[in-house]
N, C-alpha and C positions, 0 to 999 in steps of 0.2 A: 570424337566418339558420340554419336547422336542416336537418340531413341525416340520413337513416337512421331506425332505429326507436328507441323508448324503451329505454334500457339503461344499465347502469353504465358509468362512464367515469372518466378522470382528466384533470386540467387541465395544460396545457402552455403557459406564457407564453413566447413567442419574442420576446425583447427585442432591442434593438440592440447590447447588450454581453454578454448572458448568457441562458441558458435556465433556467426555473424549473419544476419538476414537483411536483405535489401530487395525492395520491389519498386520498380520504376514504371512510369507510364509515358509512352512516346506521344508528344503533342506537337503542334505546329511551332511551338516555341522551343522545342528540344525535349529533354527528359524532365519529368516531374516526379518528385519523391512521393511515393505512396506509403511505404513502410520501411523502417530501418531500426535495427536493434541488435543487441548482443547479450549473451548469457554465458557464464563460466561452465566448464566441464570439470568433473571430478579428476583429480590427479591420476595419470596413467590410464585413463579411459581410452585414449588414442596415443600410441607411441610410434614415432617416426612414420606416421601415416597409416599404421596398421590398427584396426579396431580391436581393442583388448577387452572392452566391457560394453558390448552392444546395448544391453538393456539400460545402462546408465545414460548412454548417448541418446537413445530413443526417448527416454523420459525427459531429457533436457530439451530435445527438439520439440516434443509435444508441448512443454511448458512455454517455450519461446513462441510457438505458433499461437497458443492460447492468448498470450500477451499482446501480440502484434497483429494477428488475424489477417494474413495475406489473402488477397481476393481470389487466388487460384491455388489448386493443389499441384500444379505443374511446377517442377523445381529443376534448377540447374545447380550442379555442384562441381567440385574439381578435386584433383588428386595431384600428389607430387611425391618425391622421395625415391628410394632405391628401386621400387617396382615400376617406375616410369622412365622411359628412355626417349630422349628427343635428340635427333641427329640429322644434320644437313649432309646429304650425299650427292655425289656427281654421277650421272648416268648418261649413256649415249642418248642423243635426242630421239624422241619417239612420240607418237600420238598419245592422247589421253587413253584411247581404247587399248593400245598396246601396253601402256604402263599399267592399266588396271589388271591386265592379264598376267603381267610379269612381276608386279610389285612384291608379292609374297616371297618369290624366289630371291629377288634383289635384296629385300629387307633381311632375309635370313642371314646374310653375310655380315650384317651390322648390329643385329640385336642379340645380346648375350643371354637370351632365354630361348627355350624351344618355341619356334614360331607358332605352333599350335596352342601355346599357353598364353598368347597375348591377343588383345584387341589392337588392331593396327589401323592407323589413319595416316594420310599423307596429303601433301599439297605441293603442286608444281610452283616453284618460285620464279618470278620474272627476272630476266637477266639484268644485272646492275651495270649501268654505263661505266665503261672503263675497266670492267672485270676481265679476268683471263678467259672467261667463257663467252664474252661478247663476240658474236659472229662465228663461234666454233660449233662443232657438232656435239657439244655436251649440254646437258640441262641440269639444273639444281632442283632437288626434291627435299622437302622437309618431312622426315619420318617421325611419327609419334607412336610409341608402343606402350601399352599399359597391361600389366599381367591381369589375366581374366579373373583370377580369384580376388584381386583387389577391387576391380570394378564390380564384381558380383557382390562382394561384401558391402560396398557403399550403396548399391541399388537395393539390396535386401534391407539394409538399415532404413533407407528412406521409405520403402514400401511398408515396413513395420510401423513407421510413424504416420501412415495413411497419406503418403505423398506419392506423386507420379514423377519419377525421374525422367526427364526428356533430354537433358544435355549433361554429359560428363566431360568437363573441360580439364585443362592443366593450369595450375596456379599461376605460372609465369605468364601464360597467354591471357588469362583473365585480367591480371593487373595491367598488362599492356593495353588491353581493350578499354579498361577504365581510363588510362592515361590519354589515349587517343580521342576518347569522347569528351575530354575536359580541356585539352591543351592543343595548341597549334605548334607544329614543328616544320622546319624546312625539309625538303625531300632528301637533302644530303646530310642532315644533322644526325650524328651518331649518338644515341642515348643509351645509357646503362641504367637499368632499374634494379634496385635491391629491395625485395619484399621480405622484411625481417620479421619472422614469426617467433613463436615460443621455442620451437625446436629446429626449424629449418629456415635458412635464408635462400630465397630463389633469386638467382642472377639471370637477367635477360638483357642482352645487348641487341638493339634493333635500329633500323634506319628505313625511313619511307614506308613504315608499316610492315616491314619484313624482319622477322627475327633471325639474327645472324649467329647468335651464340646463347646457349642456356646451360646453367649448371645449378644444382641444388647442393648447398653446403649445410651439413648437419650441425648447425651452430646458430643459436638464437638467444632469446630472452631467458630461457631456462638456465643457461650457463652463468648468467649474471646472478640469478637467484641462488644457484648452488654455491657459488663462491661467497656470497653474502652470508648464507646459512653456515657455511664451514668456518668462516672467519669470525662471525659474531655469535654463533651458537643460538640462532633464532629459528622460528618456524618458517616454512615456505611462504605462508601468507604474509608474515611480517617482512620477509625478505622482498616480496613483491612490492609492498608499500614503501619500503625504504628505497628500492630501486627507482620508483617513479616519483620520489621526492617527498613522500609523506614523512612526518616525524617518527622517530623510533620510540622505544619504551621510556628513555630518559627525556627530561624536559628539553635538553639541548639537541638530543638525537646524536647517534654515532656518525662520525665522518666516514662515509663510504666511498668518497671520491677516489682514493687509491685503488679500491677494489674494482670500481667501474672502469677506471683507466686501464688497469691491467687486462681485464676481459675484453675491453674495446680494442686494445692493441692486437690481441689474439684473433678477434673477428676480422679486423682490417687486414691482418696478414693473410688470412684465407682469401678474402676478397681480392687483394692485390695480386696474389698468385694466379687467381682465375683470370683477371684482366690481362696480366702479362702473357698467359697462355693464349688468350684470344688474340692479342696483338701479334704474337709470334706466328700464329697459324692462319690468320685471316688476311693479312696484307692490308687491312683497313688503316685509315689514318687515325689521328688522335680522337678519343671520345670527347664530345662537346659538353655533355652535361650528365650528371648523376642525379637520379630521382629516388628518394627513399619512401617506402610505405611499410605497413605492418606495425604491430604493437610495439616492437622493439625500437622502431625508428624515432619515437618521441622521447627517448632517453635524453636527459639533460646533456647538452654539449656534443651529441653524436654528429650532428650536421657539421659543426665546426671541425671536429676531429677528422671526419671523413674527408672534408675539403682539404684540410692541411696535409693529410697523408697522401691523397691521390693527386693533388694539384689540379683539380677539376671543380668547376662550380657545382654545388650540391644544393638541392632543395627538397622540401617535403611535399609529397603529392597530396592534393586535396580532391578526394573522390566526388565531392559535392560542388566543385568549382563552377560548373555550368548546369548543375541540376537545380531546377526551380523547386523551392521548398516553401510551403504555405507558412507565413510567419505566425499565424494564429495556432499552428500545430507544432512548429519546430522553432525552438529558440536557438539563435546563432551559437551561443555557448555550448548548447547540447550537441549540436552537429560538430562543432570543433572538437569536442571531447571524444567523440567516437570516430572521427574521420581517419586517424592513422590506422585503425583496425579494419576499415571497411573497403579497402581497395579491391580485394578479391571478390567480395559479395556484390559490389556495385558493377564490376566488370562482368560477372555472371548474369546479373539482372538485365544487362543490355543484350545478352545473347538471345538468339532465336534459332530454332531448328531450321537448318537449311542455309545458315550463314556460311560464308567462305572465309 
């Protein structure tokens, strides 16, 4: 979902608990980091992707812009959740021109909203070697539909903050974009990415640059905080500190490991069910690697727990792995500290209007 002309932009990830900003410059050596930073949002300002307190979010965006001063007002952001549908469909083979004329009618059969209430985008997917469609008269198309009122709410929010929205992406695709800019993978390597935010975990399984399966699970870091609050009778802010390993009110600090393990099991159950559904419906072979991103991904022991449960190698994504950062401006510890949170914003910062 693209707006405006092709131009330089920065990425702004508007999450349910924080804002993340990234600006990159394309050079002969790759991408150079220009600006990166994050700022918290008030509780319940954004709930499951819906903007509940626009003035508070605008104020937070303006403060973040004042602190980091991106060189452009052109911005890319992204959406996810119940109001976004991503679906891979099979259609009779046709030309791009024929598809452009018929896509709205075709999409109407797969989108659970009134087709006039959504912004619709699509991409023809290349045939996978060995797939059922290879050599057939069928074609695969990736449909993306976002409710117009959601897109309008986000664009209005950005304009209120004196920004020019030029790209509205989807969280899962932005994180995939970040990964592909930073890592090499074999054409037949099947990768599952879990972008674990405060309220939503985006699942994206892809191979050779093609997304094969996406799903949003409404489960994230907030569930950990809520369980800690309930069990220990502490504030949300203190629960957040305890979750990330900071000491509690007592000198020794409460042992929250049983709480974390209980919630982690529930999260991994949801993820495993999604991967089992993908395996049963796709005909694809075993997933080769799992990659974690998002603020929830840095919870102590999560990588090991995920690897143990799924029986697949698991690693944390580094959005700055191939990004050149001026050592006089950026300390390695500083970048490592924010890296888990920056996957979506870095992926957005790589985007340009007109990309395929």
